[in-house]
SEKEGU-957453 format. One record per residue: residue number from 1; residue in one letter; chain; y, z, x of N, C-alpha, C in turn. Coordinates in nm, 3 decimals. Layout:
! SEKEGU-957453
ATOM  num  residu  chaine       nY       nZ       nX      caY      caZ      caX       cY       cZ       cX
ATOM  NUM       a       A        Y        Z        X        Y        Z        X        Y        Z        X
...
END
This chain:
! SEKEGU-957453
ATOM  num  residu  chaine       nY       nZ       nX      caY      caZ      caX       cY       cZ       cX
ATOM    1       x       A   -0.214   -2.114    1.165   -0.130   -2.019    1.096   -0.100   -1.901    1.189
ATOM    2       x       A    0.022   -1.858    1.193    0.063   -1.746    1.277    0.023   -1.614    1.211
ATOM    3       x       A   -0.001   -1.515    1.293   -0.041   -1.383    1.245    0.068   -1.282    1.275
ATOM    4       x       A    0.062   -1.170    1.206    0.155   -1.061    1.229    0.078   -0.933    1.259
ATOM    5       x       A    0.139   -0.849    1.340    0.084   -0.719    1.371    0.120   -0.624    1.256
ATOM    6       x       A    0.022   -0.550    1.205    0.045   -0.461    1.091   -0.006   -0.321    1.122
ATOM    7       x       A    0.074   -0.223    1.085    0.035   -0.082    1.092    0.057   -0.022    0.954
ATOM    8       x       A   -0.047    0.040    0.899   -0.037    0.114    0.774   -0.059    0.261    0.809
ATOM    9       x       A    0.048    0.339    0.799    0.046    0.477    0.845    0.097    0.569    0.735
ATOM   10       x       A    0.027    0.680    0.714    0.073    0.786    0.625    0.104    0.908    0.711
ATOM   11       x       A    0.171    1.003    0.652    0.207    1.124    0.727    0.084    1.188    0.789
ATOM   12       x       A   -0.027    1.191    0.715   -0.146    1.263    0.761   -0.238    1.181    0.851
ATOM   13       x       A   -0.223    1.046    0.854   -0.313    0.966    0.937   -0.269    0.820    0.944
ATOM   14       x       A   -0.323    0.751    1.043   -0.308    0.605    1.052   -0.427    0.546    0.977
ATOM   15       x       A   -0.399    0.467    0.874   -0.507    0.409    0.794   -0.561    0.281    0.855
ATOM   16       x       A   -0.471    0.194    0.901   -0.517    0.065    0.952   -0.413    0.008    1.047
ATOM   17       x       A   -0.463   -0.061    1.149   -0.377   -0.130    1.244   -0.450   -0.256    1.287
ATOM   18       x       A   -0.381   -0.369    1.288   -0.445   -0.493    1.330   -0.360   -0.614    1.301
ATOM   19       x       A   -0.423   -0.730    1.310   -0.356   -0.857    1.286   -0.385   -0.904    1.144
ATOM   20       x       A   -0.282   -0.955    1.077   -0.297   -1.002    0.940   -0.221   -1.133    0.921
ATOM   21       x       A   -0.260   -1.205    0.817   -0.190   -1.329    0.784   -0.089   -1.306    0.672
ATOM   22       x       A   -0.104   -1.196    0.596   -0.015   -1.170    0.482   -0.018   -1.022    0.449
ATOM   23       x       A    0.099   -0.969    0.409    0.111   -0.831    0.363    0.204   -0.831    0.242
ATOM   24       x       A    0.167   -0.755    0.139    0.258   -0.739    0.026    0.268   -0.591   -0.008
ATOM   25       x       A    0.384   -0.554   -0.063    0.408   -0.415   -0.101    0.508   -0.410   -0.215
ATOM   26       x       A    0.504   -0.300   -0.288    0.600   -0.276   -0.395    0.713   -0.191   -0.338
ATOM   27       x       A    0.833   -0.248   -0.340    0.951   -0.176   -0.292    1.043   -0.148   -0.410
ATOM   28       x       A    1.144   -0.068   -0.385    1.240   -0.037   -0.491    1.318   -0.161   -0.533
ATOM   29       x       A    1.316   -0.266   -0.452    1.383   -0.393   -0.485    1.288   -0.492   -0.551
ATOM   30       x       A    1.159   -0.457   -0.561    1.059   -0.544   -0.622    0.943   -0.569   -0.529
ATOM   31       x       A    0.849   -0.650   -0.575    0.731   -0.687   -0.496    0.776   -0.780   -0.384
ATOM   32       x       A    0.725   -0.758   -0.263    0.762   -0.844   -0.151    0.637   -0.886   -0.076
ATOM   33       x       A    0.633   -1.010   -0.036    0.523   -1.064    0.042    0.575   -1.107    0.178
ATOM   34       x       A    0.500   -1.078    0.283    0.545   -1.103    0.420    0.442   -1.186    0.494
ATOM   35       x       A    0.490   -1.289    0.562    0.407   -1.369    0.654    0.481   -1.371    0.788
ATOM   36       x       A    0.414   -1.417    0.891    0.475   -1.424    1.024    0.605   -1.504    1.017
ATOM   37       x       A    0.704   -1.460    1.093    0.833   -1.528    1.099    0.930   -1.486    0.991
ATOM   38       x       A    0.893   -1.388    0.909    0.982   -1.342    0.803    1.109   -1.281    0.863
ATOM   39       x       A    1.218   -1.292    0.791    1.343   -1.228    0.833    1.323   -1.076    0.842
ATOM   40       x       A    1.383   -1.011    0.940    1.373   -0.865    0.950    1.430   -0.797    0.825
ATOM   41       x       A    1.365   -0.689    0.784    1.417   -0.612    0.672    1.358   -0.472    0.675
ATOM   42       x       A    1.422   -0.385    0.601    1.375   -0.248    0.583    1.379   -0.222    0.434
ATOM   43       x       A    1.265   -0.186    0.376    1.257   -0.159    0.234    1.201   -0.021    0.207
ATOM   44       x       A    1.239    0.033    0.093    1.185    0.163    0.051    1.069    0.138   -0.043
ATOM   45       x       A    0.953    0.197   -0.013    0.835    0.184   -0.099    0.855    0.263   -0.228
ATOM   46       x       A    0.802    0.210   -0.337    0.811    0.283   -0.464    0.717    0.401   -0.461
ATOM   47       x       A    0.746    0.497   -0.545    0.657    0.611   -0.565    0.537    0.559   -0.644
ATOM   48       x       A    0.419    0.573   -0.590    0.300    0.527   -0.661    0.283    0.376   -0.659
ATOM   49       x       A    0.293    0.315   -0.542    0.281    0.169   -0.530    0.150    0.127   -0.465
ATOM   50       x       A    0.139   -0.003   -0.445    0.020   -0.064   -0.385    0.063   -0.149   -0.266
ATOM   51       x       A   -0.016   -0.145   -0.159    0.002   -0.234   -0.045   -0.126   -0.317   -0.030
ATOM   52       x       A   -0.108   -0.447   -0.014   -0.219   -0.541    0.008   -0.204   -0.601    0.147
ATOM   53       x       A   -0.312   -0.603    0.223   -0.311   -0.663    0.356   -0.426   -0.763    0.362
ATOM   54       x       A   -0.394   -0.884    0.408   -0.497   -0.986    0.428   -0.517   -0.996    0.580
ATOM   55       x       A   -0.618   -0.925    0.633   -0.639   -0.925    0.778   -0.692   -1.061    0.825
ATOM   56       x       A   -0.670   -1.089    0.953   -0.721   -1.212    1.012   -0.873   -1.211    1.006
ATOM   57       x       A   -0.933   -1.096    1.032   -1.078   -1.082    1.025   -1.111   -0.967    0.931
ATOM   58       x       A   -1.211   -0.988    0.849   -1.253   -0.882    0.758   -1.199   -0.902    0.618
ATOM   59       x       A   -1.231   -0.806    0.532   -1.195   -0.813    0.392   -1.054   -0.763    0.367
ATOM   60       x       A   -0.998   -0.808    0.254   -0.864   -0.766    0.212   -0.859   -0.613    0.204
ATOM   61       x       A   -0.745   -0.558    0.241   -0.725   -0.414    0.239   -0.627   -0.383    0.127
ATOM   62       x       A   -0.666   -0.293    0.039   -0.579   -0.250   -0.071   -0.566   -0.099   -0.060
ATOM   63       x       A   -0.442   -0.052   -0.063   -0.418    0.092   -0.052   -0.315    0.137   -0.154
ATOM   64       x       A   -0.338    0.254   -0.210   -0.240    0.320   -0.295   -0.146    0.396   -0.203
ATOM   65       x       A   -0.017    0.376   -0.218    0.081    0.445   -0.133    0.181    0.519   -0.220
ATOM   66       x       A    0.237    0.623   -0.164    0.335    0.701   -0.239    0.455    0.725   -0.149
ATOM   67       x       A    0.564    0.655   -0.180    0.688    0.672   -0.107    0.680    0.625    0.037
ATOM   68       x       A    0.794    0.624    0.102    0.800    0.584    0.242    0.880    0.456    0.260
ATOM   69       x       A    0.855    0.388    0.373    0.934    0.271    0.409    0.845    0.156    0.455
ATOM   70       x       A    0.902    0.037    0.451    0.836   -0.088    0.483    0.930   -0.159    0.580
ATOM   71       x       A    0.891   -0.169    0.707    0.976   -0.227    0.810    0.917   -0.360    0.857
ATOM   72       x       A    1.000   -0.464    0.860    0.954   -0.597    0.897    1.038   -0.653    1.010
ATOM   73       x       A    0.971   -0.705    1.113    1.036   -0.784    1.217    0.970   -0.922    1.213
ATOM   74       x       A    1.011   -1.013    1.298    0.957   -1.149    1.295    0.806   -1.153    1.316
ATOM   75       x       A    0.750   -1.054    1.388    0.606   -1.058    1.417    0.533   -0.927    1.390
ATOM   76       x       A    0.595   -0.835    1.314    0.530   -0.707    1.287    0.574   -0.649    1.152
ATOM   77       x       A    0.481   -0.579    1.089    0.509   -0.505    0.966    0.459   -0.363    0.987
ATOM   78       x       A    0.543   -0.267    0.956    0.506   -0.126    0.963    0.524   -0.066    0.824
ATOM   79       x       A    0.416   -0.015    0.769    0.420    0.054    0.641    0.408    0.201    0.672
ATOM   80       x       A    0.514    0.276    0.648    0.520    0.418    0.680    0.530    0.496    0.548
ATOM   81       x       A    0.416    0.540    0.497    0.409    0.603    0.365    0.405    0.755    0.376
ATOM   82       x       A    0.454    0.820    0.271    0.442    0.965    0.264    0.294    1.003    0.251
ATOM   83       x       A    0.223    0.929    0.166    0.078    0.946    0.155    0.018    0.811    0.118
ATOM   84       x       A   -0.108    0.791    0.155   -0.175    0.665    0.127   -0.325    0.686    0.134
ATOM   85       x       A   -0.397    0.604    0.056   -0.542    0.605    0.064   -0.594    0.467    0.028
ATOM   86       x       A   -0.702    0.428    0.095   -0.767    0.301    0.066   -0.823    0.304   -0.076
ATOM   87       x       A   -0.827    0.188   -0.139   -0.882    0.179   -0.275   -1.024    0.234   -0.281
ATOM   88       x       A   -1.102    0.210   -0.176   -1.240    0.257   -0.173   -1.254    0.407   -0.161
ATOM   89       x       A   -1.148    0.476   -0.125   -1.150    0.622   -0.113   -1.108    0.693   -0.242
ATOM   90       x       A   -1.058    0.617   -0.337   -1.003    0.675   -0.459   -1.114    0.733   -0.547
ATOM   91       x       A   -1.093    0.855   -0.593   -1.178    0.916   -0.695   -1.115    0.875   -0.828
ATOM   92       x       A   -1.159    0.762   -0.881   -1.093    0.704   -0.998   -1.106    0.793   -1.121
ATOM   93       x       A   -1.216    0.865   -1.135   -1.232    0.953   -1.251   -1.131    1.068   -1.244
ATOM   94       x       A   -1.111    1.123   -1.124   -1.013    1.230   -1.108   -0.872    1.178   -1.137
ATOM   95       x       A   -0.842    1.057   -1.091   -0.711    0.998   -1.116   -0.690    0.976   -1.266
ATOM   96       x       A   -0.792    0.931   -1.335   -0.781    0.910   -1.480   -0.764    1.042   -1.554
ATOM   97       x       A   -0.825    1.148   -1.503   -0.805    1.280   -1.564   -0.660    1.325   -1.550
ATOM   98       x       A   -0.600    1.298   -1.434   -0.459    1.331   -1.413   -0.372    1.253   -1.512
ATOM   99       x       A   -0.402    1.125   -1.530   -0.324    1.044   -1.623   -0.336    1.095   -1.766
ATOM  100       x       A   -0.450    1.154   -1.802   -0.470    1.205   -1.937   -0.416    1.347   -1.955
ATOM  101       x       A   -0.378    1.411   -1.846   -0.332    1.550   -1.849   -0.182    1.557   -1.878
ATOM  102       x       A   -0.148    1.607   -1.995   -0.007    1.616   -2.034    0.071    1.714   -1.945
ATOM  103       x       A    0.001    1.803   -1.877    0.066    1.902   -1.792    0.092    1.848   -1.650
ATOM  104       x       A    0.040    1.730   -1.617    0.059    1.674   -1.483    0.205    1.639   -1.462
ATOM  105       x       A    0.254    1.661   -1.341    0.393    1.628   -1.309    0.412    1.477   -1.302
ATOM  106       x       A    0.537    1.434   -1.306    0.568    1.291   -1.295    0.517    1.234   -1.164
ATOM  107       x       A    0.532    1.310   -1.055    0.483    1.265   -0.924    0.332    1.250   -0.925
ATOM  108       x       A    0.261    1.348   -0.982    0.115    1.339   -0.991    0.073    1.218   -1.073
ATOM  109       x       A    0.145    1.190   -1.180    0.116    1.074   -1.264    0.134    0.944   -1.187
ATOM  110       x       A    0.241    0.933   -1.108    0.267    0.811   -1.031    0.160    0.789   -0.924
ATOM  111       x       A    0.121    0.896   -0.857    0.015    0.885   -0.757   -0.115    0.839   -0.823
ATOM  112       x       A   -0.150    0.900   -0.937   -0.272    0.865   -1.008   -0.267    0.720   -1.058
ATOM  113       x       A   -0.152    0.676   -1.106   -0.138    0.536   -1.152   -0.165    0.440   -1.037
ATOM  114       x       A   -0.109    0.468   -0.920   -0.131    0.382   -0.803   -0.277    0.383   -0.762
ATOM  115       x       A   -0.340    0.498   -0.766   -0.481    0.508   -0.730   -0.567    0.423   -0.822
ATOM  116       x       A   -0.542    0.431   -0.951   -0.620    0.353   -1.047   -0.594    0.203   -1.028
ATOM  117       x       A   -0.468    0.164   -1.009   -0.437    0.022   -0.987   -0.504   -0.030   -0.860
ATOM  118       x       A   -0.500    0.048   -0.753   -0.563    0.006   -0.627   -0.713   -0.009   -0.647
ATOM  119       x       A   -0.775    0.087   -0.713   -0.918    0.080   -0.739   -0.953   -0.044   -0.821
ATOM  120       x       A   -0.876   -0.070   -0.927   -0.902   -0.185   -1.014   -0.881   -0.318   -0.942
ATOM  121       x       A   -0.777   -0.327   -0.858   -0.755   -0.450   -0.780   -0.872   -0.475   -0.685
ATOM  122       x       A   -0.918   -0.369   -0.620   -1.030   -0.385   -0.525   -1.157   -0.424   -0.599
ATOM  123       x       A   -1.175   -0.374   -0.720   -1.295   -0.407   -0.797   -1.297   -0.554   -0.839
ATOM  124       x       A   -1.180   -0.617   -0.846   -1.172   -0.757   -0.887   -1.204   -0.853   -0.773
ATOM  125       x       A   -1.207   -0.803   -0.650   -1.234   -0.891   -0.535   -1.379   -0.928   -0.525
END
């Protein structure tokens, strides 16, 4: 099976870089899955989405992302997010408090929703 080079980068830091067999992300056009040899494309990430990476070595990577772009070439995927955090870094109780807070902004709600979804997906592995 062919592998693809993947970079998961947020404005504040590079989260992960390496070789993967599969990457999926939520874009404004819908959920997309990428394997080596995929047609080139540029997609806009949804506000409060999830990115899944199946690395060649190691455990699956799940990250909550907020906005940004998803760039694909035949042998590389670049996820350039406004903000992102690994599922394991999520303070799920704080995210749930934001979801319960009627005063939270729509953006805060979307970020918190993605954090909770990422945490729950990682817990199922």
